[in-house]
A tleap script that builds the chain and sets N, CA, C and O, in Angstrom:
source leaprc.protein.ff14SB
mol = sequence {
  NMET SER SER SER GLU ILE VAL LEU LEU ARG
  GLU LEU GLU LYS ASP ALA SER MET LEU GLU
  LYS HIE VAL ARG VAL THR GLY PHE VAL THR
  HIE MET ASP LEU THR HIE HIE MET VAL GLN
  ILE THR HIE GLY THR SER VAL LEU TRP VAL
  ASP ILE ALA LEU VAL SER ALA THR GLY LEU
  THR LEU ASP SER LEU VAL GLN PHE ILE GLY
  GLN ILE LEU PRO GLY ALA ASP LYS VAL GLY
  VAL ALA GLU MET PRO TYR TYR LEU GLN ALA
  LYS ILE VAL ARG LEU VAL ASP GLY LEU ASP
  LEU ARG LEU PHE GLU GLU ALA LEU ILE ALA
  ARG ARG ALA PHE LEU LEU ARG ALA GLY ALA
  CGLU
}
set mol.1.N position { 116.577 84.733 102.580 }
set mol.1.CA position { 115.750 85.956 102.924 }
set mol.1.C position { 114.235 85.629 102.404 }
set mol.1.O position { 113.964 84.996 101.384 }
set mol.2.N position { 113.425 86.129 103.214 }
set mol.2.CA position { 112.014 85.851 102.804 }
set mol.2.C position { 111.616 87.053 101.862 }
set mol.2.O position { 112.191 88.119 101.641 }
set mol.3.N position { 110.452 86.528 101.388 }
set mol.3.CA position { 109.938 87.509 100.288 }
set mol.3.C position { 109.483 88.730 101.187 }
set mol.3.O position { 109.079 88.617 102.345 }
set mol.4.N position { 109.604 89.880 100.503 }
set mol.4.CA position { 109.357 91.396 101.040 }
set mol.4.C position { 108.078 91.906 100.623 }
set mol.4.O position { 107.876 91.833 99.411 }
set mol.5.N position { 107.250 92.357 101.264 }
set mol.5.CA position { 105.920 92.946 101.149 }
set mol.5.C position { 106.422 94.523 101.080 }
set mol.5.O position { 107.161 95.087 101.886 }
set mol.6.N position { 105.802 95.084 99.871 }
set mol.6.CA position { 105.963 96.311 99.564 }
set mol.6.C position { 104.974 97.176 100.606 }
set mol.6.O position { 103.770 96.949 100.721 }
set mol.7.N position { 105.570 98.015 101.206 }
set mol.7.CA position { 104.607 99.000 102.328 }
set mol.7.C position { 105.033 100.299 102.238 }
set mol.7.O position { 106.194 100.564 101.925 }
set mol.8.N position { 104.160 101.187 102.495 }
set mol.8.CA position { 104.244 102.794 102.818 }
set mol.8.C position { 104.727 102.779 104.098 }
set mol.8.O position { 104.360 101.870 104.842 }
set mol.9.N position { 105.643 103.796 104.576 }
set mol.9.CA position { 105.929 103.989 105.891 }
set mol.9.C position { 104.701 104.264 106.825 }
set mol.9.O position { 104.698 103.879 107.995 }
set mol.10.N position { 103.723 104.906 106.293 }
set mol.10.CA position { 102.593 105.319 107.255 }
set mol.10.C position { 101.857 104.000 107.633 }
set mol.10.O position { 101.252 103.869 108.697 }
set mol.11.N position { 101.953 103.034 106.681 }
set mol.11.CA position { 101.316 101.628 107.004 }
set mol.11.C position { 102.218 100.816 108.160 }
set mol.11.O position { 101.761 99.901 108.845 }
set mol.12.N position { 103.409 101.262 108.232 }
set mol.12.CA position { 104.091 100.526 109.279 }
set mol.12.C position { 103.561 100.947 110.655 }
set mol.12.O position { 103.369 100.158 111.579 }
set mol.13.N position { 103.348 102.252 110.699 }
set mol.13.CA position { 102.732 102.986 111.867 }
set mol.13.C position { 101.481 102.294 112.526 }
set mol.13.O position { 101.249 102.145 113.726 }
set mol.14.N position { 100.731 101.907 111.433 }
set mol.14.CA position { 99.298 101.312 111.790 }
set mol.14.C position { 99.272 99.941 112.061 }
set mol.14.O position { 98.293 99.441 112.616 }
set mol.15.N position { 100.520 99.092 111.632 }
set mol.15.CA position { 100.089 97.651 111.589 }
set mol.15.C position { 101.286 97.180 112.504 }
set mol.15.O position { 102.442 97.084 112.092 }
set mol.16.N position { 100.875 96.893 113.803 }
set mol.16.CA position { 101.674 96.158 114.715 }
set mol.16.C position { 102.477 94.801 114.243 }
set mol.16.O position { 103.541 94.327 114.643 }
set mol.17.N position { 101.644 94.409 113.337 }
set mol.17.CA position { 101.861 92.929 112.870 }
set mol.17.C position { 103.010 92.738 112.020 }
set mol.17.O position { 103.502 91.652 111.715 }
set mol.18.N position { 103.437 94.005 111.625 }
set mol.18.CA position { 104.900 94.201 110.810 }
set mol.18.C position { 106.005 93.704 111.278 }
set mol.18.O position { 106.913 93.399 110.506 }
set mol.19.N position { 106.115 93.534 112.677 }
set mol.19.CA position { 107.256 93.153 113.293 }
set mol.19.C position { 107.779 91.778 112.983 }
set mol.19.O position { 107.095 90.756 112.949 }
set mol.20.N position { 109.063 91.871 112.761 }
set mol.20.CA position { 109.774 90.515 112.285 }
set mol.20.C position { 109.552 90.340 110.740 }
set mol.20.O position { 110.346 89.609 110.148 }
set mol.21.N position { 108.507 90.968 110.011 }
set mol.21.CA position { 108.391 90.824 108.557 }
set mol.21.C position { 109.426 91.303 107.755 }
set mol.21.O position { 110.201 92.044 108.360 }
set mol.22.N position { 109.661 91.120 106.651 }
set mol.22.CA position { 110.431 91.567 105.527 }
set mol.22.C position { 109.743 92.425 104.665 }
set mol.22.O position { 108.769 92.023 104.028 }
set mol.23.N position { 110.207 93.704 104.578 }
set mol.23.CA position { 109.372 94.682 103.721 }
set mol.23.C position { 110.249 95.438 102.816 }
set mol.23.O position { 111.473 95.320 102.877 }
set mol.24.N position { 109.619 96.265 101.920 }
set mol.24.CA position { 110.465 97.139 101.070 }
set mol.24.C position { 109.752 98.352 101.226 }
set mol.24.O position { 108.544 98.408 100.998 }
set mol.25.N position { 110.523 99.485 101.660 }
set mol.25.CA position { 109.871 100.806 102.067 }
set mol.25.C position { 110.521 101.859 101.159 }
set mol.25.O position { 111.441 101.373 100.501 }
set mol.26.N position { 110.306 103.157 100.938 }
set mol.26.CA position { 110.785 104.213 100.300 }
set mol.26.C position { 110.393 105.539 101.200 }
set mol.26.O position { 109.323 105.888 101.699 }
set mol.27.N position { 111.486 106.031 101.199 }
set mol.27.CA position { 111.537 107.511 101.717 }
set mol.27.C position { 112.699 108.201 101.471 }
set mol.27.O position { 113.666 107.681 100.914 }
set mol.28.N position { 112.660 109.571 101.928 }
set mol.28.CA position { 113.486 110.453 101.796 }
set mol.28.C position { 114.867 110.399 102.976 }
set mol.28.O position { 114.341 110.223 104.075 }
set mol.29.N position { 115.917 110.457 103.089 }
set mol.29.CA position { 116.956 110.329 104.004 }
set mol.29.C position { 116.730 111.608 104.677 }
set mol.29.O position { 116.442 112.529 103.913 }
set mol.30.N position { 116.786 111.867 105.831 }
set mol.30.CA position { 116.527 113.012 106.763 }
set mol.30.C position { 117.551 113.181 107.783 }
set mol.30.O position { 117.790 114.288 108.267 }
set mol.31.N position { 118.169 112.110 108.130 }
set mol.31.CA position { 119.055 112.237 109.358 }
set mol.31.C position { 120.113 110.830 108.947 }
set mol.31.O position { 119.823 109.754 108.423 }
set mol.32.N position { 121.288 111.318 109.383 }
set mol.32.CA position { 122.418 110.064 109.064 }
set mol.32.C position { 123.419 110.104 110.319 }
set mol.32.O position { 124.134 111.065 110.602 }
set mol.33.N position { 123.345 108.878 111.031 }
set mol.33.CA position { 124.416 108.592 112.105 }
set mol.33.C position { 125.148 107.542 111.500 }
set mol.33.O position { 124.864 106.368 111.736 }
set mol.34.N position { 126.113 107.884 110.701 }
set mol.34.CA position { 127.130 106.775 110.207 }
set mol.34.C position { 127.887 106.131 111.486 }
set mol.34.O position { 128.291 104.970 111.423 }
set mol.35.N position { 128.078 106.967 112.718 }
set mol.35.CA position { 128.943 106.076 113.798 }
set mol.35.C position { 128.045 104.941 114.229 }
set mol.35.O position { 128.634 103.902 114.527 }
set mol.36.N position { 126.836 104.946 114.311 }
set mol.36.CA position { 126.071 103.888 114.559 }
set mol.36.C position { 125.363 103.226 113.310 }
set mol.36.O position { 124.427 102.444 113.477 }
set mol.37.N position { 125.772 103.515 112.219 }
set mol.37.CA position { 125.213 102.830 111.054 }
set mol.37.C position { 123.661 102.970 110.818 }
set mol.37.O position { 123.019 102.100 110.228 }
set mol.38.N position { 123.136 104.058 111.290 }
set mol.38.CA position { 121.757 104.418 111.117 }
set mol.38.C position { 121.287 105.458 110.291 }
set mol.38.O position { 121.957 106.490 110.333 }
set mol.39.N position { 120.233 105.444 109.499 }
set mol.39.CA position { 119.803 106.668 108.763 }
set mol.39.C position { 118.181 106.701 109.094 }
set mol.39.O position { 117.489 105.724 109.381 }
set mol.40.N position { 117.896 107.625 109.016 }
set mol.40.CA position { 116.314 107.955 109.107 }
set mol.40.C position { 115.944 108.449 107.945 }
set mol.40.O position { 116.519 109.312 107.282 }
set mol.41.N position { 114.595 107.665 107.625 }
set mol.41.CA position { 114.106 107.916 106.331 }
set mol.41.C position { 112.450 108.494 106.589 }
set mol.41.O position { 111.767 108.065 107.519 }
set mol.42.N position { 112.002 109.426 105.699 }
set mol.42.CA position { 110.475 110.100 106.136 }
set mol.42.C position { 109.870 109.969 104.695 }
set mol.42.O position { 110.530 110.018 103.657 }
set mol.43.N position { 108.491 109.790 104.792 }
set mol.43.CA position { 107.754 109.914 103.461 }
set mol.43.C position { 106.342 110.847 104.360 }
set mol.43.O position { 105.742 110.349 105.312 }
set mol.44.N position { 106.105 111.941 103.915 }
set mol.44.CA position { 104.932 112.529 104.467 }
set mol.44.C position { 105.346 112.745 105.739 }
set mol.44.O position { 106.516 113.084 105.922 }
set mol.45.N position { 104.371 112.571 106.936 }
set mol.45.CA position { 104.866 112.798 108.397 }
set mol.45.C position { 105.256 111.521 108.989 }
set mol.45.O position { 105.243 111.479 110.219 }
set mol.46.N position { 105.655 110.307 108.247 }
set mol.46.CA position { 105.843 109.124 108.915 }
set mol.46.C position { 107.466 108.798 108.772 }
set mol.46.O position { 108.037 108.987 107.698 }
set mol.47.N position { 108.063 108.366 109.774 }
set mol.47.CA position { 109.520 108.343 110.130 }
set mol.47.C position { 109.559 106.829 110.428 }
set mol.47.O position { 108.747 106.136 111.041 }
set mol.48.N position { 110.930 106.446 109.723 }
set mol.48.CA position { 111.574 104.939 110.230 }
set mol.48.C position { 113.058 105.122 110.193 }
set mol.48.O position { 113.672 105.786 109.358 }
set mol.49.N position { 113.530 104.496 111.133 }
set mol.49.CA position { 115.023 104.317 111.477 }
set mol.49.C position { 115.576 103.295 110.564 }
set mol.49.O position { 114.908 102.264 110.484 }
set mol.50.N position { 116.557 103.357 109.924 }
set mol.50.CA position { 117.010 102.076 109.243 }
set mol.50.C position { 118.497 101.711 109.653 }
set mol.50.O position { 119.364 102.584 109.707 }
set mol.51.N position { 118.749 100.390 109.936 }
set mol.51.CA position { 120.220 100.281 110.302 }
set mol.51.C position { 120.867 99.576 109.022 }
set mol.51.O position { 120.472 98.502 108.568 }
set mol.52.N position { 122.064 100.443 108.435 }
set mol.52.CA position { 122.511 100.083 107.466 }
set mol.52.C position { 123.815 99.346 107.579 }
set mol.52.O position { 124.518 99.153 106.587 }
set mol.53.N position { 124.081 99.012 108.553 }
set mol.53.CA position { 125.417 98.171 108.723 }
set mol.53.C position { 125.732 96.833 107.901 }
set mol.53.O position { 126.823 96.267 107.827 }
set mol.54.N position { 124.774 96.537 107.426 }
set mol.54.CA position { 124.801 95.291 106.216 }
set mol.54.C position { 124.850 95.565 104.912 }
set mol.54.O position { 124.990 94.692 104.055 }
set mol.55.N position { 124.723 96.981 104.636 }
set mol.55.CA position { 124.699 97.457 103.073 }
set mol.55.C position { 125.854 98.512 103.070 }
set mol.55.O position { 126.575 98.836 104.014 }
set mol.56.N position { 125.856 98.963 101.804 }
set mol.56.CA position { 126.871 99.832 101.544 }
set mol.56.C position { 126.179 101.215 101.583 }
set mol.56.O position { 125.072 101.297 101.051 }
set mol.57.N position { 126.737 102.337 102.175 }
set mol.57.CA position { 126.065 103.881 102.263 }
set mol.57.C position { 126.586 104.580 101.052 }
set mol.57.O position { 126.156 105.699 100.771 }
set mol.58.N position { 127.520 103.964 100.291 }
set mol.58.CA position { 127.849 104.742 99.091 }
set mol.58.C position { 126.723 105.605 98.437 }
set mol.58.O position { 125.634 105.052 98.278 }
set mol.59.N position { 126.852 106.737 98.093 }
set mol.59.CA position { 125.774 107.451 97.457 }
set mol.59.C position { 124.666 107.945 98.344 }
set mol.59.O position { 123.861 108.768 97.907 }
set mol.60.N position { 124.595 107.516 99.473 }
set mol.60.CA position { 123.604 108.092 100.413 }
set mol.60.C position { 123.824 109.417 100.947 }
set mol.60.O position { 124.822 109.638 101.632 }
set mol.61.N position { 122.955 110.339 100.685 }
set mol.61.CA position { 123.089 111.640 101.227 }
set mol.61.C position { 121.870 112.211 101.826 }
set mol.61.O position { 120.831 111.623 101.524 }
set mol.62.N position { 121.765 113.271 102.643 }
set mol.62.CA position { 120.692 113.738 103.069 }
set mol.62.C position { 119.629 114.117 101.665 }
set mol.62.O position { 120.021 114.467 100.552 }
set mol.63.N position { 118.314 113.941 102.075 }
set mol.63.CA position { 117.636 114.267 100.818 }
set mol.63.C position { 117.282 113.449 99.708 }
set mol.63.O position { 116.448 113.665 98.829 }
set mol.64.N position { 118.271 112.182 99.932 }
set mol.64.CA position { 118.361 111.148 98.773 }
set mol.64.C position { 117.253 110.227 98.996 }
set mol.64.O position { 117.123 109.563 100.024 }
set mol.65.N position { 116.384 110.208 97.907 }
set mol.65.CA position { 115.257 109.012 97.954 }
set mol.65.C position { 115.793 107.704 97.687 }
set mol.65.O position { 116.513 107.419 96.730 }
set mol.66.N position { 115.302 106.736 98.815 }
set mol.66.CA position { 116.037 105.476 98.745 }
set mol.66.C position { 114.708 104.358 98.933 }
set mol.66.O position { 113.558 104.629 99.281 }
set mol.67.N position { 115.187 103.258 98.639 }
set mol.67.CA position { 114.394 102.121 98.838 }
set mol.67.C position { 115.291 101.198 99.551 }
set mol.67.O position { 116.430 100.944 99.157 }
set mol.68.N position { 114.686 100.637 100.745 }
set mol.68.CA position { 115.378 99.511 101.526 }
set mol.68.C position { 114.687 98.161 101.462 }
set mol.68.O position { 113.462 98.167 101.348 }
set mol.69.N position { 115.168 97.302 101.506 }
set mol.69.CA position { 114.463 95.892 101.664 }
set mol.69.C position { 115.215 95.325 103.067 }
set mol.69.O position { 116.427 95.321 103.278 }
set mol.70.N position { 114.231 94.888 103.888 }
set mol.70.CA position { 115.176 94.461 105.285 }
set mol.70.C position { 113.864 93.937 106.090 }
set mol.70.O position { 112.742 93.868 105.588 }
set mol.71.N position { 114.148 93.627 107.241 }
set mol.71.CA position { 113.303 92.937 108.234 }
set mol.71.C position { 113.021 94.055 109.494 }
set mol.71.O position { 113.909 94.728 110.018 }
set mol.72.N position { 111.819 94.086 109.795 }
set mol.72.CA position { 111.249 95.213 110.722 }
set mol.72.C position { 111.752 94.492 112.309 }
set mol.72.O position { 111.276 93.378 112.526 }
set mol.73.N position { 112.415 94.915 113.088 }
set mol.73.CA position { 112.933 94.423 114.433 }
set mol.73.C position { 112.735 95.302 115.400 }
set mol.73.O position { 112.858 96.482 115.073 }
set mol.74.N position { 112.384 94.995 116.822 }
set mol.74.CA position { 112.210 95.832 117.751 }
set mol.74.C position { 113.014 96.937 118.087 }
set mol.74.O position { 114.231 96.762 118.150 }
set mol.75.N position { 112.517 98.084 118.319 }
set mol.75.CA position { 113.506 99.072 118.680 }
set mol.75.C position { 114.341 99.229 119.882 }
set mol.75.O position { 115.369 99.905 119.913 }
set mol.76.N position { 113.810 98.525 120.941 }
set mol.76.CA position { 114.679 98.348 121.942 }
set mol.76.C position { 115.568 97.727 121.913 }
set mol.76.O position { 116.294 97.785 122.906 }
set mol.77.N position { 115.968 96.831 120.787 }
set mol.77.CA position { 117.109 95.873 120.490 }
set mol.77.C position { 118.242 96.775 119.919 }
set mol.77.O position { 119.328 96.291 119.600 }
set mol.78.N position { 117.947 98.160 119.795 }
set mol.78.CA position { 118.946 98.931 118.931 }
set mol.78.C position { 119.284 100.119 119.577 }
set mol.78.O position { 118.387 100.890 119.919 }
set mol.79.N position { 120.693 100.423 119.833 }
set mol.79.CA position { 121.029 101.888 120.295 }
set mol.79.C position { 120.663 102.861 119.655 }
set mol.79.O position { 120.927 102.796 118.454 }
set mol.80.N position { 119.979 104.049 120.110 }
set mol.80.CA position { 119.533 105.131 119.482 }
set mol.80.C position { 118.256 105.323 118.852 }
set mol.80.O position { 117.920 106.403 118.368 }
set mol.81.N position { 117.454 104.171 118.850 }
set mol.81.CA position { 116.416 104.055 118.386 }
set mol.81.C position { 115.360 103.478 119.264 }
set mol.81.O position { 114.258 103.178 118.802 }
set mol.82.N position { 115.749 103.274 120.845 }
set mol.82.CA position { 114.771 102.815 121.632 }
set mol.82.C position { 113.363 103.522 121.791 }
set mol.82.O position { 112.326 102.907 122.035 }
set mol.83.N position { 113.460 104.903 121.620 }
set mol.83.CA position { 112.050 105.461 121.681 }
set mol.83.C position { 110.963 105.067 120.405 }
set mol.83.O position { 109.772 105.354 120.292 }
set mol.84.N position { 111.760 104.386 119.603 }
set mol.84.CA position { 110.894 103.871 118.386 }
set mol.84.C position { 110.461 102.516 118.654 }
set mol.84.O position { 111.249 101.793 119.263 }
set mol.85.N position { 109.236 102.011 118.269 }
set mol.85.CA position { 108.803 100.704 118.360 }
set mol.85.C position { 109.596 99.766 117.770 }
set mol.85.O position { 109.816 98.757 118.439 }
set mol.86.N position { 110.062 99.842 116.724 }
set mol.86.CA position { 110.787 99.158 115.678 }
set mol.86.C position { 111.658 99.923 114.677 }
set mol.86.O position { 111.628 101.143 114.515 }
set mol.87.N position { 112.409 99.084 114.050 }
set mol.87.CA position { 113.355 99.796 113.038 }
set mol.87.C position { 113.646 98.663 111.792 }
set mol.87.O position { 113.217 97.518 111.937 }
set mol.88.N position { 114.204 98.946 110.877 }
set mol.88.CA position { 114.599 98.159 109.763 }
set mol.88.C position { 115.887 97.943 109.617 }
set mol.88.O position { 116.734 98.823 109.462 }
set mol.89.N position { 116.124 96.477 109.670 }
set mol.89.CA position { 117.464 95.958 109.489 }
set mol.89.C position { 117.588 95.805 107.877 }
set mol.89.O position { 116.944 94.940 107.284 }
set mol.90.N position { 118.405 96.648 107.251 }
set mol.90.CA position { 118.550 96.837 106.016 }
set mol.90.C position { 119.357 95.585 105.541 }
set mol.90.O position { 120.329 95.187 106.182 }
set mol.91.N position { 118.895 94.939 104.322 }
set mol.91.CA position { 119.719 94.117 103.578 }
set mol.91.C position { 119.991 94.173 102.156 }
set mol.91.O position { 120.771 93.405 101.594 }
set mol.92.N position { 119.246 95.219 101.504 }
set mol.92.CA position { 119.498 95.894 100.283 }
set mol.92.C position { 119.127 97.367 100.127 }
set mol.92.O position { 118.180 97.903 100.702 }
set mol.93.N position { 119.879 97.895 99.385 }
set mol.93.CA position { 119.529 99.622 99.377 }
set mol.93.C position { 119.552 99.825 98.087 }
set mol.93.O position { 120.277 99.128 97.376 }
set mol.94.N position { 118.614 100.998 97.468 }
set mol.94.CA position { 118.741 101.439 96.378 }
set mol.94.C position { 118.201 102.878 96.277 }
set mol.94.O position { 117.117 103.177 96.777 }
set mol.95.N position { 119.027 103.825 95.577 }
set mol.95.CA position { 118.911 104.930 95.354 }
set mol.95.C position { 117.722 105.078 94.298 }
set mol.95.O position { 117.865 104.474 93.235 }
set mol.96.N position { 116.562 105.827 94.496 }
set mol.96.CA position { 115.820 106.030 93.404 }
set mol.96.C position { 115.101 107.470 93.257 }
set mol.96.O position { 113.925 107.765 93.043 }
set mol.97.N position { 116.267 108.255 93.457 }
set mol.97.CA position { 116.166 109.737 93.118 }
set mol.97.C position { 115.475 109.859 91.924 }
set mol.97.O position { 115.869 109.241 90.935 }
set mol.98.N position { 114.307 110.711 91.874 }
set mol.98.CA position { 113.738 110.984 90.708 }
set mol.98.C position { 112.231 110.279 90.436 }
set mol.98.O position { 111.452 110.647 89.557 }
set mol.99.N position { 112.007 109.218 91.360 }
set mol.99.CA position { 110.973 108.497 91.550 }
set mol.99.C position { 109.816 109.204 91.663 }
set mol.99.O position { 109.987 110.031 92.558 }
set mol.100.N position { 108.544 109.305 91.125 }
set mol.100.CA position { 107.271 110.212 91.191 }
set mol.100.C position { 106.704 109.237 92.356 }
set mol.100.O position { 106.190 108.148 92.101 }
set mol.101.N position { 106.839 109.695 93.509 }
set mol.101.CA position { 106.285 108.930 94.818 }
set mol.101.C position { 104.606 109.019 94.678 }
set mol.101.O position { 103.905 108.108 95.118 }
set mol.102.N position { 104.155 109.949 94.164 }
set mol.102.CA position { 102.691 110.113 94.019 }
set mol.102.C position { 102.300 108.919 93.180 }
set mol.102.O position { 101.462 108.130 93.618 }
set mol.103.N position { 102.846 108.748 92.029 }
set mol.103.CA position { 102.549 107.762 90.792 }
set mol.103.C position { 103.183 106.392 91.318 }
set mol.103.O position { 102.799 105.375 90.741 }
set mol.104.N position { 104.039 106.266 92.269 }
set mol.104.CA position { 104.319 105.040 92.901 }
set mol.104.C position { 103.264 104.553 93.752 }
set mol.104.O position { 102.916 103.386 93.568 }
set mol.105.N position { 102.651 105.268 94.709 }
set mol.105.CA position { 101.751 105.147 95.636 }
set mol.105.C position { 100.399 104.586 94.865 }
set mol.105.O position { 99.755 103.684 95.400 }
set mol.106.N position { 99.997 105.123 93.637 }
set mol.106.CA position { 99.050 104.882 92.723 }
set mol.106.C position { 99.069 103.560 92.140 }
set mol.106.O position { 98.062 102.853 92.108 }
set mol.107.N position { 100.031 103.258 91.746 }
set mol.107.CA position { 100.717 101.845 91.202 }
set mol.107.C position { 100.437 100.884 92.143 }
set mol.107.O position { 99.692 99.925 91.946 }
set mol.108.N position { 101.071 101.146 93.247 }
set mol.108.CA position { 101.127 100.134 94.574 }
set mol.108.C position { 99.523 99.728 94.821 }
set mol.108.O position { 99.095 98.574 94.802 }
set mol.109.N position { 98.812 100.811 95.033 }
set mol.109.CA position { 97.196 100.524 95.172 }
set mol.109.C position { 96.581 99.785 94.167 }
set mol.109.O position { 95.789 98.883 94.442 }
set mol.110.N position { 96.866 100.078 93.057 }
set mol.110.CA position { 96.385 99.391 91.609 }
set mol.110.C position { 96.808 98.014 91.640 }
set mol.110.O position { 95.974 97.155 91.357 }
set mol.111.N position { 97.997 97.677 91.947 }
set mol.111.CA position { 98.663 96.353 92.178 }
set mol.111.C position { 98.085 95.470 92.936 }
set mol.111.O position { 97.893 94.303 92.591 }
set mol.112.N position { 97.665 96.107 94.356 }
set mol.112.CA position { 97.040 95.449 95.323 }
set mol.112.C position { 95.373 94.839 94.973 }
set mol.112.O position { 94.858 93.731 95.131 }
set mol.113.N position { 94.800 96.294 94.371 }
set mol.113.CA position { 93.421 95.881 94.019 }
set mol.113.C position { 93.547 94.572 93.055 }
set mol.113.O position { 92.900 93.559 93.322 }
set mol.114.N position { 94.351 94.634 91.998 }
set mol.114.CA position { 94.465 93.513 90.952 }
set mol.114.C position { 94.947 92.094 91.572 }
set mol.114.O position { 94.457 91.046 91.150 }
set mol.115.N position { 95.817 92.106 92.475 }
set mol.115.CA position { 96.046 90.844 93.175 }
set mol.115.C position { 95.176 90.374 94.214 }
set mol.115.O position { 95.408 89.254 94.668 }
set mol.116.N position { 94.088 91.124 94.729 }
set mol.116.CA position { 93.151 91.028 95.751 }
set mol.116.C position { 92.057 90.285 94.589 }
set mol.116.O position { 91.652 89.141 94.797 }
set mol.117.N position { 91.678 90.985 93.481 }
set mol.117.CA position { 90.800 90.519 92.126 }
set mol.117.C position { 91.264 88.910 91.959 }
set mol.117.O position { 90.553 87.939 92.218 }
set mol.118.N position { 92.456 88.891 91.527 }
set mol.118.CA position { 92.899 87.572 90.847 }
set mol.118.C position { 92.926 86.522 91.925 }
set mol.118.O position { 92.766 85.336 91.637 }
set mol.119.N position { 93.157 86.994 93.356 }
set mol.119.CA position { 93.171 85.914 94.205 }
set mol.119.C position { 91.607 85.529 94.436 }
set mol.119.O position { 91.581 84.387 94.895 }
set mol.120.N position { 90.578 85.943 94.322 }
set mol.120.CA position { 89.167 85.653 94.671 }
set mol.120.C position { 88.851 85.042 93.543 }
set mol.120.O position { 87.896 84.301 93.774 }
set mol.121.N position { 89.246 84.974 92.211 }
set mol.121.CA position { 88.795 84.164 90.933 }
set mol.121.C position { 89.079 82.769 91.260 }
set mol.121.O position { 88.830 81.881 90.445 }
savepdb mol mol.pdb
quit
């Protein structure tokens, strides 16, 4: 598996180049369709469908805060998410209930700024 980029759900909506990339995303489980191995996660107003066929759903419940690592694939390829331009094929799942999302975002922004400065030197 390729190295995954940490992204926020709202960034996926704005960046069409994410298709086929490996990413790590965080969100709250808002819908579960275990028949089709799909869960929907949200963060703010952003939504992402996640295919969990390759990972264990043990412990996943509605309102769980989770992180997924996987590949962004075209929505037209997946039953039930054709209305979405893409979905995530999860390869790793981790429950992160209790994570302070505001602080997580601040740390991510600071990390990106540091890496940008370090790359310029």
